[in-house]
C-alpha positions in Angstrom: 0.0 0.0 0.0 1.4 3.4 -0.9 1.9 6.2 1.7 -1.1 8.5 2.1 -0.8 11.5 -0.2 -1.5 14.1 2.4 1.1 12.5 4.7 3.8 12.7 2.0 2.8 16.3 1.2 3.2 17.3 4.8 6.5 15.4 5.3 8.1 17.1 2.2 6.9 20.5 3.4 8.1 20.1 7.0 11.4 18.3 6.4 12.3 19.6 2.9 12.5 17.7 -0.3 15.7 15.7 0.4 15.1 14.8 4.0 11.4 14.1 3.4 12.1 11.9 0.5 14.6 9.9 2.5 12.0 9.4 5.3 9.4 8.2 2.8 11.8 5.8 1.2 12.8 4.4 4.6 9.1 3.7 5.3 9.1 1.3 2.4 12.2 -0.5 3.6 12.4 -3.6 5.8 12.3 -2.7 9.5 15.0 -4.0 11.9 14.0 -6.7 14.4 14.8 -6.2 18.0 14.1 -7.7 21.4 14.7 -6.7 25.0 16.1 -9.4 27.3 14.7 -10.0 30.8 17.7 -9.3 33.1 16.2 -11.5 35.8 16.1 -14.5 33.5 19.1 -14.0 31.2 21.7 -11.9 33.1 21.4 -9.5 30.2 23.7 -6.8 31.6 26.7 -9.3 31.6 26.4 -10.4 28.0 29.0 -9.7 25.4 28.3 -6.7 23.2 28.1 -8.5 19.9 29.1 -11.6 17.8 32.8 -10.6 17.9 33.0 -10.2 21.7 34.3 -13.6 22.8 31.7 -16.4 23.0 28.9 -16.4 20.4 26.2 -14.3 21.8 23.2 -16.7 21.4 25.0 -19.3 23.5 26.2 -16.8 26.0 22.6 -15.6 26.5 21.2 -19.1 26.5 18.8 -18.1 23.8 19.6 -20.4 20.8 16.6 -19.2 18.7 17.9 -15.6 18.6 20.6 -14.7 16.1 21.8 -11.6 18.0 23.5 -9.1 15.8 24.4 -6.5 18.4 23.1 -4.2 21.2 20.5 -1.5 20.9 22.9 1.4 21.9 20.4 3.3 24.1 19.1 0.2 25.9 21.1 -1.9 28.3 19.0 -5.0 27.6 18.1 -4.3 23.9 19.4 -6.5 21.1 19.1 -6.4 17.4 18.5 -9.7 15.6 20.1 -10.7 12.3 17.0 -12.6 11.3 13.4 -12.8 12.6 12.8 -16.2 14.2 9.5 -17.9 14.8 8.9 -16.4 18.2 5.7 -18.4 18.6 7.7 -21.7 18.6 10.6 -20.5 20.8 10.2 -21.8 24.4 12.4 -18.9 25.7 9.8 -16.4 24.4 7.1 -18.2 26.3 9.2 -18.3 29.4 9.5 -14.5 29.5 13.2 -14.5 28.8 12.8 -11.6 26.4 10.1 -9.3 25.0 9.8 -8.5 21.3 10.1 -4.7 21.5 10.9 -2.2 18.8 14.3 -0.6 19.4 13.2 3.0 19.3 10.5 2.5 22.0 13.2 1.1 24.4 14.6 4.6 24.6 12.2 5.5 27.4 14.4 3.5 29.7 17.4 5.6 28.8 15.4 8.8 29.6 15.0 7.5 33.1 18.7 6.6 33.5 19.3 9.7 35.7 16.1 9.2 37.7 16.0 7.0 40.8 13.6 4.3 39.6 14.5 1.5 42.0 11.8 1.5 44.6 9.8 4.1 42.7 6.1 4.1 42.0 5.6 4.3 38.2 2.4 4.8 36.3 2.3 3.5 32.7 -1.0 5.2 31.7 -1.5 3.7 28.2 0.2 0.4 28.7 -0.9 -2.4 26.4 0.5 -4.6 25.1 3.2 -4.3 27.8 6.6 -3.6 26.2 7.3 -0.4 28.2 5.5 -1.8 31.3 7.9 -4.8 31.6 10.8 -2.4 31.0 9.6 -0.2 33.9 9.1 -3.3 36.0 12.7 -4.3 35.6 13.8 -0.8 36.5 11.5 -0.5 39.6 12.8 -3.7 41.3 11.0 -5.5 44.1 10.6 -2.4 46.3 8.9 -0.5 43.4 5.5 -0.7 41.9 4.4 -0.3 38.3 0.7 0.5 37.7 -0.1 -0.4 34.1 -3.4 0.9 32.8 -5.3 -0.1 29.6 -8.8 1.1 29.1 -9.7 -1.7 26.6 -10.5 -4.9 28.5 -9.3 -7.2 25.7 -6.0 -5.4 25.4 -5.7 -5.3 29.2 -5.9 -9.1 29.3 -3.0 -9.3 26.8 -1.1 -6.8 29.0 -1.8 -9.0 32.1 -0.5 -12.1 30.3 2.7 -10.3 29.4 3.2 -9.0 32.9 2.8 -12.6 34.3 5.4 -14.0 31.9 7.9 -11.2 32.7 7.7 -12.5 36.3 8.8 -9.5 38.4 5.8 -9.6 40.7 5.7 -5.8 41.1 3.0 -4.7 38.6 -0.7 -3.9 39.1 -2.8 -4.0 35.9 -5.8 -1.6 35.9 -8.5 -1.0 33.3 -10.1 2.4 33.7 -10.3 5.9 32.2 -7.2 8.0 32.8 -9.2 10.4 35.0 -9.7 7.6 37.6 -5.9 7.4 38.0 -5.6 11.1 38.0 -7.7 11.0 41.2 -4.6 9.4 42.8 -3.1 12.9 43.1 0.6 13.3 43.5 0.9 9.5 44.0 3.5 8.6 41.5 7.3 9.3 41.2 7.2 8.7 37.4 4.2 8.9 35.0 4.7 7.6 31.5 2.2 8.5 28.7 2.7 6.4 25.6 -0.2 8.2 24.0 -2.7 6.7 21.5 -1.7 8.3 18.2 -2.1 8.3 14.5 0.7 5.7 14.2 2.7 7.3 11.3 5.9 5.7 12.7 4.5 2.3 12.2 3.8 2.7 8.4 6.5 0.2 7.4 5.8 -2.3 10.2 2.0 -2.3 10.0 0.4 -1.7 6.6 -3.0 -1.3 8.3 -1.7 1.9 9.8 -1.4 3.5 6.4 -5.0 2.6 5.5 -6.3 4.0 8.8 -4.5 7.3 8.7 -6.3 10.6 8.0 -5.8 14.2 8.8 -9.0 14.0 10.9 -7.6 11.1 13.0 -4.5 13.2 13.7 -6.7 15.9 15.2 -8.8 13.5 17.2 -5.6 11.9 18.6 -4.2 15.3 19.5 -7.3 16.2 21.5 -7.3 12.8 23.3 -3.6 13.3 24.2 -4.3 16.7 25.8 -6.9 15.1 28.0 -4.6 12.3 29.1 -1.7 14.6 29.9 -3.9 16.6 32.3 -4.7 13.4 34.2 -1.1 12.3 34.1 0.0 15.6 35.6 -2.4 15.3 38.4 -1.1 11.9 39.3 2.5 13.0 39.3 4.0 14.1 42.6 6.1 17.4 42.8 9.6 16.6 41.8 8.4 13.6 39.8 9.3 12.8 36.1 6.9 12.8 33.2 7.7 10.8 30.0 5.6 11.5 27.0 5.9 9.4 23.8 4.2 8.6 20.5 4.9 6.6 17.5 4.1 9.3 15.0 5.9 12.1 13.2 3.4 15.0 13.0 3.9 18.1 15.1 0.3 18.4 16.4 0.7 15.1 18.4 4.3 15.7 19.4 5.7 19.2 20.1 2.2 20.7 19.8 0.9 18.5 22.6 3.7 19.8 24.8 3.1 23.4 23.9 -0.6 23.1 24.7 0.3 21.5 28.0 2.8 24.3 28.8 -0.1 26.8 28.3 -2.0 25.5 31.3 0.8 24.0 33.4 3.1 27.0 33.1 5.9 27.2 35.7 5.0 23.8 37.2 7.0 22.2 34.4 10.8 22.0 35.1 13.7 20.5 33.3 14.5 16.9 34.1 17.9 15.4 34.9 19.8 15.2 31.7 20.9 11.9 30.1 23.6 11.8 27.3 22.6 11.1 23.7 25.4 10.2 21.3 25.5 11.7 17.8 26.1 8.3 16.3 22.6 7.2 17.4 21.0 9.5 14.8 18.4 10.9 17.2 17.2 14.4 16.5 17.2 16.3 19.9 15.3 19.5 20.6 13.4 21.4 23.3 9.9 22.7 23.9 10.2 24.9 26.9 11.4 22.8 29.8 10.8 19.6 27.9 13.7 17.9 26.2 12.5 16.1 23.0 13.8 13.3 20.9 12.8 12.3 17.4 13.6 9.0 15.8 13.4 8.9 12.0 13.9 5.5 10.4 16.3 6.9 7.8 18.5 8.2 10.6 18.2 5.7 13.4 18.1 1.9 13.5 14.5 1.8 14.6 11.0 2.8 13.8 9.5 6.3 13.9 9.2 7.5 17.5 8.9 10.7 19.5 9.7 11.1 23.2 9.9 14.0 25.6 10.8 14.3 29.3 10.3 16.9 32.0 9.9 17.2 35.7 7.1 18.5 37.9 8.4 21.4 39.9 8.9 20.9 43.6 6.9 24.2 44.0 3.9 22.8 42.1 2.2 22.0 45.4 -0.6 19.5 45.9 -0.8 16.8 48.5 -0.9 13.0 48.1 -4.5 12.0 47.9 -6.2 8.7 47.0 -9.9 8.0 46.4 -11.9 6.4 49.2 -12.2 2.7 49.2 -15.3 1.4 47.4 -14.9 -2.3 48.2 -12.9 -4.8 50.3 -10.9 -7.0 48.0 -8.1 -8.7 50.0 -9.0 -11.3 52.6 -6.5 -12.4 55.3 -5.1 -15.9 55.1 -4.8 -18.1 58.3 -1.5 -19.0 59.8 -1.4 -22.5 58.3 -2.2 -21.2 54.8 0.4 -18.5 55.1 3.0 -21.1 56.0 2.2 -23.2 52.9 2.4 -20.1 50.7 5.7 -19.0 52.2 7.2 -22.4 51.2 6.8 -21.4 47.5 8.7 -18.1 47.5 12.4 -17.4 48.1 11.9 -14.4 50.3 8.7 -15.0 52.3 9.7 -12.4 54.9 9.7 -9.7 52.3 6.2 -10.5 51.0 2.6 -10.2 52.1 0.0 -12.8 51.4 -3.8 -12.5 51.0 -6.7 -14.1 49.1 -8.6 -12.4 46.3 -11.8 -14.4 45.7 -10.6 -18.0 45.8 -7.0 -17.4 44.8 -4.0 -16.6 47.0 -1.6 -13.8 46.0 1.7 -12.4 47.1 2.9 -8.9 46.9 6.3 -7.4 47.9 5.9 -5.8 51.3 7.2 -2.4 50.2 4.2 -1.7 48.0 1.5 -4.1 49.3 -0.5 -1.4 51.0 -0.4 0.7 47.8 -1.7 -2.2 45.8 -4.5 -2.7 48.4 -5.4 1.0 48.1 -5.6 0.7 44.3 -7.6 -2.4 44.4 -10.2 -1.0 46.7 -10.8 2.0 44.4 -10.1 0.8 40.8 -10.7 -2.2 38.7 -7.4 -4.1 39.1 -7.4 -7.3 37.0 -4.0 -8.6 38.1 -1.4 -7.6 40.6 1.6 -9.1 42.4 1.9 -12.8 41.7 -1.0 -15.3 41.7 0.2 -18.2 43.9 -2.9 -20.5 43.4 -5.5 -22.2 45.5 -5.0 -24.0 48.7 -6.8 -27.4 49.1 -6.5 -29.3 52.4 -3.4 -27.2 53.3 -1.6 -27.8 50.0 -1.2 -25.2 47.2 -2.3 -26.0 43.7 -0.1 -23.5 42.0 -1.4 -20.9 39.5 0.4 -20.9 36.1 1.7 -17.4 36.9 3.8 -18.7 39.8 6.0 -20.7 37.4 7.1 -17.4 35.7 7.8 -15.5 39.0 11.5 -14.8 39.4 11.1 -15.1 43.2 9.8 -18.7 43.0 11.5 -21.2 45.4 12.3 -24.0 43.0 13.0 -26.2 46.0 9.3 -26.4 46.7 8.8 -29.1 44.0 10.5 -31.3 41.5 11.7 -29.5 38.3 11.3 -31.5 35.1 13.5 -30.5 32.2 11.9 -31.3 28.8 13.6 -31.5 25.4 12.5 -29.2 22.6 10.0 -31.6 21.1 8.2 -32.3 24.4 8.4 -28.6 25.3 6.3 -27.7 22.3 3.8 -30.4 23.1 3.5 -28.9 26.6 3.1 -25.4 25.2 0.3 -26.7 22.9 -1.3 -28.3 25.9 -1.0 -31.7 24.4 -0.1 -34.9 26.3 3.5 -35.2 27.4 5.5 -38.3 28.5 5.7 -39.2 32.2 9.4 -40.0 32.0 11.4 -37.4 33.9 8.4 -36.2 35.9 8.1 -37.0 39.6 4.8 -38.3 41.1 2.6 -35.3 41.9 3.2 -31.7 40.9 6.1 -30.8 38.7 7.6 -27.5 37.5 8.0 -27.9 33.8 11.2 -26.3 32.4 13.0 -25.9 29.1 16.7 -24.8 28.9 16.4 -24.2 32.7 13.6 -21.7 32.4 10.2 -22.4 33.9 7.2 -22.6 31.7 4.4 -24.0 33.9 3.2 -27.0 35.9 2.2 -30.6 35.2 0.9 -33.2 37.6 1.9 -36.8 37.2 -0.5 -39.5 38.5 1.1 -42.8 37.8 1.6 -43.2 34.0 -0.7 -40.2 33.3 0.3 -36.6 33.2 -2.1 -33.7 33.5 -0.8 -30.8 31.4 -1.7 -27.6 33.4 -0.5 -25.0 30.9 -3.3 -22.4 30.5 -5.5 -22.5 27.5 -5.2 -18.8 27.0 -1.4 -19.1 26.4 -1.2 -22.3 24.5 0.4 -22.4 21.0 -2.3 -23.0 18.4 0.1 -22.8 15.4 1.2 -26.3 14.3 
């Protein structure tokens, strides 16, 4: 499909003939393939920088399906791939060892390099499908909390699945209008708005984006972004950091959104801590008042079209921390015996809090457990912490999410290592062989990474991999 004529006309006008033509040509080229490794499951920050740095990178990472070509320069855990594998058939993908994330969008992590994110409370206001959410979760650590919001329930379910697989246990997934999170005034250290946009930066990656583009849609997106930024600003505490991003090129949705925000926020917007950007990266840097801006053009950078901006809320902005009143009671205390059984399944039980939600037991890191409770009593939270499972006659039947949790105590049960063929059978929720599985509950692993649970009863094995995650492709 050709590029929209009005889009081409605007690009040539705004960038000039030579630069505009280069951008349009790049949008018809093949996009690069990139992933972001999960540092808790790959030791990503200790890997060689590329194929020439000692050991072959795929073996060093323990990710044989990935032909790693080099690092994404602005992302500690980002890697470019030489070829696009079949991610659907890669057990490491299902284990949450990496996330398939476009390289340019990983830059938001670099923007927070000078911000103290460990232990921070981070709001990802437009979060699905979860690429930036999982990045923030790795930055926040066990003492931090990421609140990932998606208004569309179907997309929120996909977000929750990706959060479970990432396995950090420090994310709460909400599904509500931004104004409901804006009511948590001055609550967050960082607020990230990856705003719904016209998607011009995705023209070469997603042909449908070309067909859906229109000048009217650009205006509608810009108006929606203005509304979201107002709620994001309410939720940000004085001194906190705002990250704004889109995957589009036009000024109305990028610099224009910041100018319109500056008109009402005024002196409350302050400059953020500066992070270095190397000329070799090809990023076009600029400013809109106190905001520092960053443009990714695919003919200049090795990535898709992307826009990002960062600023801080002035310490003089005022406002007190305020949360909505509780509307419901969600968490139920567990008895001492149940708590003892749950504690057996996690490596650091003293640093966690346990409770039941409906008929399922959950665990949350102690540092943010009260915050999650406050959220859950006021907003629709569809997933938080780590689902441990259900307790029957004093014994836990583990939830599939527990297998992905990087705080799982693997000594709680037998770990069964499957070969690649049996692993795919497990991931398709087919019958698997009983050999190698102990009687009773087993943690199913591939290449040392946990994928789920299976229960052996004599010669029969119950495959407990969830239907919602199973591979349908043959």
